[in-house]
Steps between C-alpha positions, in 0.01 A plus 500: 500500500264207542685179400206411280551821301859390436369168371232666286758723331702196388211335313600499135177346371171398667513185285833388649465190717565567867452142616385164376410197711596138439146438372531774238304779667652825376478841663624801304612831645170645375308229686704575810403870491130418480497223757711687756269799454199284590680355801614845617139621484391207719776576751372855532141376529609274788635802685868485407656848513853617412745360754270218614643152506357218287608161638507213251547129574410329173653253259701620203286593200486777238217656705731512802746713305219719366385557857849622595487751215147608594616569856775723361248683280276562802792650692478227764770277648535140379561242774568154351503212748656158452230245420656264755427727796262350756205684654710557814759682291235689299347625824831673576551646150145632469505637852830675441434642152130579556400458134179654372443202271609135518492271195528126562437164336128408514586185697665708772233766531307341788817468705580868450161653581566509874849648453367763256226600742743506792725748319224714345570402139246685286462230235601139440509386136603176331714400201612147413782351292275496193426871521150450641348651810287778643753769408503403132121464493464853632763637259311359202226755565733796563610761243844460340581871517686604813691817581825382656570650840814719494770387740816672619828308459523430873138386539469132582427254220537176697576343836678164511540317825844359562643286776728699724764430756274533803132459564226501242519569127551861399319682222749651254350820354579537130429823317418567136856636462652187659325265259504714188863607516626147563300348217619769256863431593451125449334548161813681384757287685353170382421635149127433500300620198145465369618197301574299815275222625558394861425152628326602824496204741549686831239575768373859500461556874877547509742774390663284233188391316300822531728801521797365307342275238166673435610862540803447276289335230240779508751784506664342195165459325588131474293182534495194722377144507329501837502157665355415843821332617827350383494159334811383316312317226271797435793741510688300238186474285452877500867600482496540118239776539694717747821703502570521872426331832523611862533228761626389837782243536251215541369560147845471350596185691180338373557613143847349515338163570279533191623308194369774268733767635768536231693770320269458203186536713626825655687650203227762441488615865630845587521489879459272803501675839496356852433645842314476833752245629869429444579317177767239554810563288474133399150559360622810313786309336293190420228713334759687296662178382168347402339802330773749417317759713647659813217558748489864611480508880394812687432605858197668646275514804136562578602839640704610200404305191822446302831637626766328289525295184758313302559682171305437182825534307810376676577223746210357696707361782370188679453558872461876463205735453686750286525877539274764658234605249507854356379741766562254783788546743629197690764471768627239745493614861603374839178366657566664836658836423353555155845601377558432130739210443772474232446304182534127559390505862182332620227696673137607468394631161324836519320665209360838405297611198154581364415129520534487879170483685340773709515302823299244696127548533415654838846413638687833518751375757578190294532713187741738671711210627539354152635818337833674549495878559620553140203308360657160432274202572656221708400188309609246760669296226865411543703574186829611349600689187791338317788662315299526177206663676272195496280460807502162670227418750670292769203433729241673713517664835251420773449142380237585241425199277425538129332190365376487141516879488288553813623645828447296816586639840597208728342649814151472356544127431678442831214662694251256349724196563579604857126512576459129418458261795826326588729759338763667717647724232577521131734672258405556137779539245548507126705218349634499142241358260561458126143584397397756761828671585437425865276240660322601820629257762379461860728368772288403801570406861220301664422383850633149559154346527377665181399283205491793256629414153566687176157433349320620813692828499432563131132411537465743789671782310305443178195697615702774668759597239517563128636202309828672410574550872457133587822313583613257235659293776459481878804371688487396866802558727575480872611863524593802290856639474548826691769762547625634832210743519248219457399599148421216260779471241305466178821518302606174666165341416526609138848349475381174659211462257640663186484172308147413612345554157786353300 
């Protein structure tokens, strides 16, 4: 079934508010049906056929979400791209995914024309943060009626690019079943109803903000206050109007610094959830003491959506991500042999269920390597399951860095640093950071005559890498620690600089 049909069936009333902006603009479910119909008609007019990719690099807005739904209705594949990606990075994504249509910010259109032509993109449309652009202008003239394209459960609904352990980013292929089944489980597990109002302050080019937050709200027939980004003052101002909030650890550390965060101010709230990066147990306890609410932490990935969650009823244990969700199997395995390990032992967490993605776009060998013969997906995350059955994420294999909820593969940053004049080599690591979970940190060895400094490195990287990939600090050393085989010991570097960010 088309995911949009699942959403349509949950609409209790066309007059129910789907989303409202900070400025008071209100979009009902009935409005959504009409406006997504117009957008879907434009997609078809621009040549988009079932299975075609629609790449989108635009700022968060209600129209951005409506475009996602229109792509589903047209039977196409939604490809959201981080707004921080540079043209160099977009060249790779567009070349790899070969989208039929690309939608970008009007200010970025000129820079994308050459890339679109190079990769035979059929149409290039625009949409800005205020919901204006060529796509919306065209949709205004299109009919609202649209016959939704039927989709099989295993047909693709979206592709999300994720940093991997080697080479370039990989496109995780997510089916209608993957997204729909996971959202339905979360609606039930987290007790969402049509009476809920979500404070939506997450980006929507990311699993958390789009597939968790938006899909859950819509499959519950609920509403959301749809803000462009997180701001502690604005969040506290609007808190009386909502029942639930989804955030990343950074949001909660900033709320804890706000004088308005009290038990009285949060007494009406039903649920606070956190994900995308590890929540410090200290933050969990401090928030509970200050508000009386235990943040519900869960664990997911781009490739799987949500795998585990602390319980709605019962202990939400700091430092854990709870239990496998209904329908999801999880096990801890030896990273080399794949043999399942006993409870309490540390290994790689592997998962299996209807939420697990179909594989990596045009990477059959990589897909095969990431799945066990019995269908379990090898997450690459190091974890253990304790005596009570709670999953604890211990770290990540392959040195993947998660900063502010975004994945950064060190090799990509190292390649850019190593290309700078005067650099001999570099090692990029993640160091504990209270706000971001991990701060991207570059350790650089330069030639003796080099005058390269931290600012020069960051300035050089600024045009080559998305902002979230940029090192927060650049440290210069005479040499890097190595083992007997000559491999750089990043674990030693992480230990040396673990207190870098306080």
